[in-house]
C-alpha positions in Angstrom: 21.9 -1.2 -12.2 24.0 -4.3 -12.6 23.5 -8.0 -11.7 22.7 -6.8 -8.1 19.6 -5.0 -9.4 16.6 -5.4 -7.2 13.6 -7.6 -8.1 10.1 -7.2 -6.8 10.5 -10.6 -5.1 13.7 -9.5 -3.3 12.1 -6.2 -2.3 8.9 -8.0 -1.2 11.0 -10.4 1.0 12.9 -7.5 2.6 9.8 -5.4 3.2 7.7 -8.3 4.6 10.5 -9.6 6.9 11.3 -6.0 8.0 14.9 -6.4 6.7 16.1 -2.8 6.8 19.7 -3.8 6.0 18.7 -5.3 2.6 16.6 -2.3 1.8 19.3 0.2 2.7 21.7 -1.6 0.3 19.4 -0.6 -2.6 20.3 3.1 -2.3 23.1 5.1 -4.0 25.3 7.2 -1.7 23.8 10.4 -3.0 20.1 9.2 -3.1 17.3 11.5 -2.3 14.0 10.3 -0.9 10.9 12.6 -0.9 7.8 11.7 1.2 4.4 13.3 0.8 1.7 12.7 3.4 -0.7 14.6 5.6 2.2 15.9 7.7 4.4 16.7 4.7 2.1 18.1 1.9 3.3 18.6 -1.7 4.2 22.2 -1.0 6.5 21.2 1.9 7.5 17.5 1.4 9.9 15.7 3.7 13.2 15.3 1.9 15.8 12.8 3.2 19.2 13.1 1.5 22.0 10.5 1.3 22.2 6.8 1.9 23.1 7.4 5.6 20.0 9.5 6.4 17.8 7.2 4.3 19.2 4.2 6.2 18.3 5.8 9.6 14.8 6.4 8.3 14.5 2.8 7.1 15.9 1.5 10.4 13.2 3.5 12.2 10.3 2.4 10.0 11.2 -1.3 9.9 11.9 -1.5 13.7 8.3 -0.6 14.5 5.9 -3.2 15.6 3.8 -3.5 12.5 3.1 -5.8 9.6 4.3 -4.8 6.1 3.2 -6.2 2.8 4.2 -5.4 -0.8 1.1 -5.5 -2.8 2.0 -4.5 -6.3 5.4 -3.7 -8.0 7.4 -3.4 -11.1 11.1 -3.0 -12.0 12.1 -2.1 -15.6 15.9 -1.5 -15.2 15.6 2.3 -14.9 12.6 2.6 -12.6 11.1 0.8 -9.6 7.6 1.2 -8.4 5.6 -0.6 -5.7 2.7 -0.2 -3.3 3.3 -1.1 0.4 0.7 -1.7 2.9 1.3 -1.4 6.7 -0.8 -2.3 9.7 -0.1 -1.4 13.3 -1.3 -3.7 16.2 -3.9 -1.0 17.1 -5.6 -1.5 13.7 -4.2 1.6 12.0 -3.4 1.1 8.3 -1.0 2.9 6.0 -0.7 2.6 2.2 2.4 4.0 0.6 3.0 4.3 -3.2 6.6 4.6 -4.2 8.3 5.4 -7.5 12.1 5.5 -7.8 14.7 6.1 -10.5 17.6 3.6 -10.6 21.2 4.5 -11.4 24.3 2.3 -11.7 24.8 2.3 -7.9 21.2 1.9 -6.8 18.2 4.1 -6.2 19.0 7.7 -6.8 15.7 9.4 -6.5 12.5 8.2 -4.8 9.1 9.7 -4.1 6.7 8.1 -1.7 3.1 9.2 -1.2 1.4 7.7 1.8 -2.0 7.8 3.4 -2.8 6.9 7.0 -6.1 6.0 8.6 -7.3 9.0 10.5 
C-alpha cells in the first residue's frame, strides 16, 4: 500500500471508536473476507466478497451496542494482523484474531477466527 497504508494506531482508533467508515476505506474493491467461528466452521466458512458487501458487514458490526478494543497488532507493508476484543452490555465477550494480505489498493484477503462466550 502507499502513504495511506494503515497503521495499528489508526486501526485501533477506528475499532475503538466504532468508525466503520474508516475501516471500510481499508479494503480493495475486490477484497475477500473469510470468517470462521462456531456458526461458520473451517469446512464451511462465511465468505464476504467485495468492498460493498464487506462494508455492509462492518456497518452492522460497528453499529451494535458493544465495546471494541484492539489488543495486539502488527503491519509489515504486505500483511496486517490484530486481535480484537468485544464485549456486549450483557457481559458476553468475543475475541477475534485477524490476518490480512495488503495490496496496492488496500486489504485484498482477510481471515478472521473468532470465539464467543457460550
